[in-house]
C-alpha positions as CSV (number, residue, x, y, z in Angstrom):
1,M,215.4,163.4,58.9
2,K,213.4,165.8,60.9
3,F,210.0,165.6,62.8
4,A,208.0,168.6,61.8
5,A,207.0,170.9,64.6
6,Q,205.5,174.3,64.5
7,S,206.2,176.2,67.6
8,R,209.0,174.1,68.9
9,R,212.4,173.5,67.8
10,P,212.1,170.8,64.9
11,R,212.7,167.3,66.2
12,R,214.9,165.1,63.9
13,L,213.4,161.9,62.6
14,A,214.7,158.5,63.2
15,L,213.8,155.3,61.4
16,L,214.5,151.5,62.2
17,T,214.1,147.4,62.1
18,I,213.5,143.8,64.4
19,V,214.4,142.4,68.1
20,G,216.1,140.4,71.2
21,V,216.1,141.2,75.0
22,L,217.0,139.4,78.5
23,L,215.5,139.5,82.0
24,A,212.1,141.2,81.9
25,M,214.2,143.8,80.0
26,A,212.8,141.7,78.3
27,G,200.7,149.6,62.4
28,A,199.0,148.7,60.0
29,V,200.9,150.8,57.6
30,P,199.2,152.4,54.6
31,A,198.8,149.7,52.1
32,A,200.8,150.3,48.8
33,S,199.0,149.6,45.5
34,A,199.6,146.2,44.3
35,V,202.1,146.2,41.4
36,T,205.0,144.8,39.7
37,P,208.4,145.9,40.9
38,K,210.5,147.8,38.4
39,A,213.7,146.3,37.0
40,P,216.7,146.6,39.2
41,A,218.8,149.7,38.7
42,S,221.8,147.3,38.7
43,S,222.6,144.3,41.0
44,G,220.6,144.3,43.9
45,L,218.3,147.4,44.1
46,A,215.3,148.6,42.1
47,S,215.4,151.9,40.5
48,S,212.6,153.4,42.8
49,Y,210.7,152.4,45.9
50,A,207.6,153.3,47.9
51,M,208.8,153.6,51.7
52,N,207.2,153.8,55.2
53,F,208.9,155.3,58.2
54,D,208.2,154.7,61.9
55,N,209.8,157.2,64.3
56,L,210.0,155.1,67.5
57,T,211.2,158.2,69.5
58,Y,208.0,160.2,68.9
59,S,205.6,157.3,67.9
60,T,205.0,158.8,64.5
61,T,204.7,157.3,61.1
62,A,205.1,158.8,57.6
63,D,205.3,157.6,53.9
64,G,208.0,158.4,51.5
65,S,210.0,157.3,48.5
66,L,213.3,156.4,47.1
67,S,214.0,157.5,43.5
68,D,216.6,157.6,40.7
69,I,218.6,154.8,42.6
70,S,221.9,154.0,40.9
71,V,224.4,151.5,41.9
72,D,227.8,151.4,40.1
73,A,230.1,148.4,39.7
74,S,231.9,149.0,43.0
75,G,228.5,149.1,45.0
76,D,228.4,152.8,45.6
77,V,224.7,153.9,45.5
78,T,223.3,157.5,44.8
79,G,219.7,158.7,44.6
80,T,217.1,160.8,46.3
81,M,214.9,160.0,49.5
82,T,211.6,161.9,49.9
83,V,209.9,161.9,53.3
84,D,206.1,162.9,53.5
85,P,204.7,165.1,56.5
86,P,204.5,164.9,59.4
87,L,208.1,163.7,59.4
88,E,210.9,165.5,57.4
89,G,214.2,164.4,56.0
90,T,214.0,164.8,52.1
91,G,217.4,165.0,50.3
92,P,220.0,163.3,48.2
93,L,221.5,160.0,49.5
94,T,224.7,158.5,49.2
95,G,225.7,154.9,50.4
96,T,226.9,151.4,49.6
97,L,225.4,148.1,48.8
98,S,227.5,145.0,50.0
99,D,226.2,141.3,50.5
100,G,222.6,142.3,50.7
101,T,223.1,145.2,53.2
102,F,222.2,148.7,52.0
103,T,223.6,151.5,54.1
104,F,223.3,155.2,53.3
105,T,223.1,158.7,54.7
106,V,220.7,161.6,54.1
107,G,221.8,164.8,55.9
108,D,222.7,163.8,59.5
109,G,220.6,160.6,59.3
110,D,222.2,157.1,59.0
111,Y,220.2,154.3,57.4
112,T,220.9,150.5,57.4
113,G,218.7,148.0,55.6
114,T,218.7,144.3,54.6
115,V,217.7,143.7,50.8
116,D,215.5,140.5,49.9
117,A,217.4,139.0,47.0
118,T,214.2,137.8,45.5
119,T,211.8,140.7,45.7
120,L,214.5,143.5,46.2
121,A,212.3,144.8,49.2
122,I,214.3,146.4,52.0
123,S,213.5,146.7,55.7
124,G,215.9,148.4,58.3
125,T,216.6,150.8,61.0
126,Y,217.9,154.3,61.3
127,T,219.4,156.7,63.7
128,Y,219.2,160.5,63.8
129,P,220.7,162.7,66.5
130,G,218.4,162.1,69.5
131,Q,216.0,159.7,67.6
132,N,215.7,156.4,66.1
133,G,213.1,154.4,64.1
134,T,212.5,151.7,61.4
135,W,211.9,151.8,57.8
136,T,210.7,149.6,55.0
137,A,210.8,149.9,51.2
138,T,209.1,148.1,48.4
139,P,209.9,148.3,44.7
140,A,207.7,151.0,43.2
141,A,204.6,149.8,41.6
142,E,203.8,149.8,37.7
143,G,200.1,148.7,38.2
144,A,200.5,145.1,36.9
145,P,197.6,143.1,38.5
146,N,199.6,140.0,39.2
147,S,201.6,141.5,42.2
148,F,200.6,142.1,45.7
149,T,201.8,143.8,49.0
150,V,201.5,142.9,52.7
151,N,201.6,145.2,55.6
152,G,200.6,145.0,59.4
153,S,202.0,146.3,62.7
154,L,201.6,146.3,66.4
155,T,203.8,148.8,68.5
156,S,204.0,150.2,71.9
157,L,207.8,150.6,71.8
158,D,208.2,153.8,73.9
159,P,211.4,154.3,75.5
160,G,209.9,156.7,78.1
161,T,208.1,153.8,79.8
162,Q,211.5,152.8,81.3
163,D,212.6,153.9,84.7
164,T,215.8,155.9,85.0
165,H,217.5,158.1,87.4
166,A,215.9,161.0,85.7
167,T,212.5,159.6,86.6
168,K,213.6,158.8,90.2
169,P,215.6,162.0,91.0
170,D,215.8,161.1,94.6
171,S,217.7,157.8,94.0
172,T,221.3,157.8,95.0
173,C,224.0,155.4,94.0
174,N,226.2,153.8,96.6
175,P,229.5,153.1,95.0
176,K,230.0,149.9,97.1
177,R,226.8,148.5,96.1
178,E,227.3,149.5,92.4
179,R,230.5,147.4,92.5
180,I,228.8,144.5,93.9
181,D,225.7,144.7,91.7
182,R,228.0,145.0,88.6
183,A,229.8,142.0,89.5
184,I,226.6,140.2,89.9
185,G,225.6,141.3,86.5
186,K,228.8,140.2,84.9
187,A,228.3,136.7,86.7
188,G,225.0,136.6,85.0
189,V,226.6,137.1,81.7
190,G,228.9,134.2,82.3
191,W,225.9,132.1,83.6
192,A,224.0,132.8,80.4
193,T,227.0,131.9,78.2
194,V,227.8,128.5,79.9
195,T,224.2,127.5,80.1
196,G,223.6,128.0,76.3
197,A,222.0,131.4,76.1
198,P,224.4,133.5,74.0
199,T,221.9,136.1,73.0
200,A,220.9,136.7,76.5
201,A,224.6,137.2,77.6
202,D,225.1,139.5,74.7
203,L,222.2,141.8,75.7
204,L,222.8,141.7,79.4
205,E,226.4,142.7,78.6
206,H,225.2,145.6,76.4
207,F,222.9,146.7,79.2
208,L,225.8,146.8,81.6
209,D,227.9,148.8,79.1
210,N,225.6,151.7,79.9
211,S,225.7,153.1,76.3
212,G,221.9,152.7,75.6
213,S,222.6,152.3,72.0
214,T,220.2,150.1,69.8
215,V,221.0,146.5,69.1
216,T,219.8,144.8,65.9
217,Y,220.0,141.3,64.6
218,G,219.4,140.7,60.9
219,P,218.3,137.6,58.9
220,G,220.7,134.8,59.4
221,S,221.9,135.7,62.9
222,L,221.6,133.3,65.8
223,P,218.5,135.1,67.4
224,A,216.9,135.2,63.9
225,T,217.4,131.6,63.5
226,E,216.1,130.8,66.9
227,V,212.9,132.8,66.1
228,L,212.2,130.9,62.9
229,E,212.5,127.6,65.1
230,D,210.2,129.0,67.8
231,P,206.7,127.5,68.0
232,E,204.9,130.8,68.9
233,F,206.5,132.5,65.9
234,Q,205.6,129.7,63.7
235,A,202.1,129.9,65.0
236,L,202.1,133.7,64.1
237,N,203.6,132.9,60.6
238,T,200.7,130.4,60.1
239,R,198.1,133.1,61.0
240,V,199.7,135.6,58.8
241,M,199.9,133.3,55.8
242,T,196.3,132.2,56.3
243,A,195.3,135.9,56.3
244,V,197.3,136.6,53.2
245,V,195.9,133.7,51.2
246,D,192.2,134.5,52.4
247,Q,192.6,138.2,51.2
248,L,194.2,137.2,47.9
249,E,191.5,134.6,47.1
250,A,189.0,137.4,47.9
251,G,190.5,139.4,45.3
252,S,192.7,141.8,47.4
253,T,196.2,142.9,46.1
254,A,196.9,145.4,48.8
255,I,196.7,143.3,52.0
256,T,196.4,144.8,55.4
257,L,196.8,142.5,58.3
258,P,194.3,143.0,61.1
259,A,195.5,143.3,64.7
260,S,193.7,140.0,65.5
261,T,196.1,138.1,63.0
262,L,199.1,139.6,64.8
263,Q,198.1,139.3,68.4
264,T,199.2,136.4,70.5
265,P,196.9,134.7,73.2
266,A,197.1,136.8,76.4
267,S,198.7,133.9,78.8
268,L,201.3,131.3,77.6
269,Q,203.5,129.1,79.7
270,N,206.2,126.7,79.4
271,P,206.2,124.3,82.1
272,S,210.1,124.1,82.2
273,L,210.4,127.9,82.7
274,P,209.8,129.8,85.9
275,E,206.7,132.0,85.0
276,T,203.6,132.6,82.9
277,I,203.9,135.6,80.7
278,T,200.6,137.3,80.8
279,L,200.2,140.2,78.5
280,G,197.6,143.2,79.0
281,D,194.2,143.6,77.6
282,G,195.5,145.7,74.6
283,A,197.6,144.5,71.8
284,K,199.3,141.2,72.6
285,Y,202.9,141.0,71.3
286,L,204.7,137.9,70.4
287,P,206.3,136.3,73.5
288,F,209.0,133.8,73.6
289,T,208.5,131.1,76.3
290,S,209.8,127.8,74.6
291,G,213.4,128.5,73.6
292,Y,215.9,128.9,76.4
293,D,218.1,131.7,74.9
294,L,215.1,133.7,73.6
295,Y,213.4,133.3,76.7
296,W,216.1,134.7,78.9
297,A,216.9,137.4,76.1
298,V,213.6,138.7,75.2
299,R,210.5,137.1,76.8
300,G,207.5,139.6,76.1
301,T,208.0,142.1,73.2
302,Q,206.5,145.4,72.4
303,Y,206.9,145.9,68.6
304,L,206.0,143.9,65.6
305,T,205.9,144.9,62.0
306,V,205.1,142.6,59.0
307,T,205.8,143.6,55.3
308,G,205.7,141.5,52.3
309,T,205.6,141.5,48.4
310,G,204.7,138.7,46.0
311,S,203.2,137.6,42.7
312,V,200.3,135.5,41.5
313,A,200.8,133.5,38.3
314,N,198.8,130.6,37.1
315,G,197.0,130.3,40.4
316,L,200.3,130.2,42.2
317,Y,201.0,132.7,45.1
318,S,204.6,133.3,46.0
319,G,206.5,136.0,47.8
320,T,208.5,136.9,50.9
321,I,207.1,138.1,54.3
322,T,209.5,140.0,56.7
323,Y,209.0,140.3,60.3
324,T,210.6,142.7,62.7
325,I,210.2,142.2,66.4
326,G,211.4,144.7,68.8
327,D,211.6,145.2,72.6
328,N,212.7,147.7,75.4
329,Y,215.5,145.9,77.3
330,G,215.5,147.1,80.8
331,L,214.2,146.6,84.2
332,P,210.5,147.8,84.5
333,S,208.8,148.7,87.8
334,S,207.2,145.2,87.8
335,G,210.7,143.8,88.3
336,S,212.4,140.8,86.7
337,N,212.1,137.0,86.3
338,L,215.8,136.9,87.4
339,I,217.0,136.2,90.9
340,F,219.3,139.3,90.5
341,G,216.7,141.5,88.8
342,D,216.7,144.0,91.8
343,D,220.5,144.4,91.4
344,M,220.1,145.3,87.8
345,R,217.3,147.7,88.5
346,Y,219.5,149.4,91.0
347,L,222.2,150.0,88.5
348,Q,219.7,151.2,85.9
349,I,217.9,153.7,88.2
350,N,220.2,154.6,91.1
351,C,223.5,154.5,89.2
352,G,222.4,155.1,85.5
353,D,224.0,158.7,85.5
354,D,227.1,157.3,87.2
355,G,228.0,154.7,84.6
356,G,225.7,152.0,86.1
357,A,223.5,150.5,83.4
358,H,221.2,151.8,80.7
359,Y,218.0,150.3,79.1
360,F,217.9,150.2,75.2
361,Q,216.0,149.1,72.3
362,D,216.7,145.7,70.4
363,F,215.2,144.2,67.1
364,I,215.3,140.9,65.4
365,T,214.4,140.7,61.7
366,V,213.5,137.5,60.0
367,S,212.2,136.7,56.5
368,Q,210.1,133.8,55.1
369,T,209.6,132.8,51.6
370,F,206.4,131.0,50.6
371,T,204.6,129.4,47.7
372,Y,200.9,128.4,47.8
373,A,198.9,126.8,45.2
């Protein structure tokens, strides 16, 4: 999928889904018309979808669609994906559907999504040479008045905000210090593992691997389970559900969540943890200060999308809400809450081009079903 550019070489699109991050490495999308999903093409997928893409590399969004989706008895999928301007990437798709995971390719783009078994809605991530992003898809509408959609987003996930050797060209890597700092990082992985922070250990180890590749945790993963149990997320979910019900009762079936619903209070603190997380005056993203593993893995985040579909019958509202939470995992100029944060920042900046360490983006996706009378 390509980003349309006029006088420059076309950039390729990249689309993607939710979070997890350690150390201080840690939009509202257009509302689809409310409608009833079409019948599945076969087990697990609808025959057509309305889509939304969020190119994280170039901070650009676009709408699109999936059409003529067909799934055979072996789980092989064919169809067509259409991408509206300013992004590009329209073409035939081929892929597979297995255990609720839909993977497919269109041109040079690779897409992975999780299918909600009840609503057949899909949310996922994509990669394209030099780019990545998120995407969502809801079964195409047929205009029935008893269905509704939910959309909302906050995002400032810009990989360019992380310091690297390229942004600090005068920095040099001392081989002896690199070995020492890497050993300290590996010790940090061990510390996180034995103290009950396996996600933090996983992300720190990935940082030290220096690949910079995106990490995603889907529904049912350990980080997703921890998110569902987290009081800050539960407070967010309560605000979202209150806004959804309020808009439904006001007669809306294409629900757009305002930023005020998605924002988290600017300053939160857990007395058992070493610091207060203070977020800026702009959008306030979901922080994790209560759970030990999520605190060391993620802390503050920089990306949140909320999508959902549901139906209204006999005064009963029911549906599914999916949250994708994302973060830049790396050492910002403000440093880290870890006692060895300066050592990891040295690997990221001074030794990043020599196999030191590399920041990356990570996402956690969770889904909540609901019924409200």
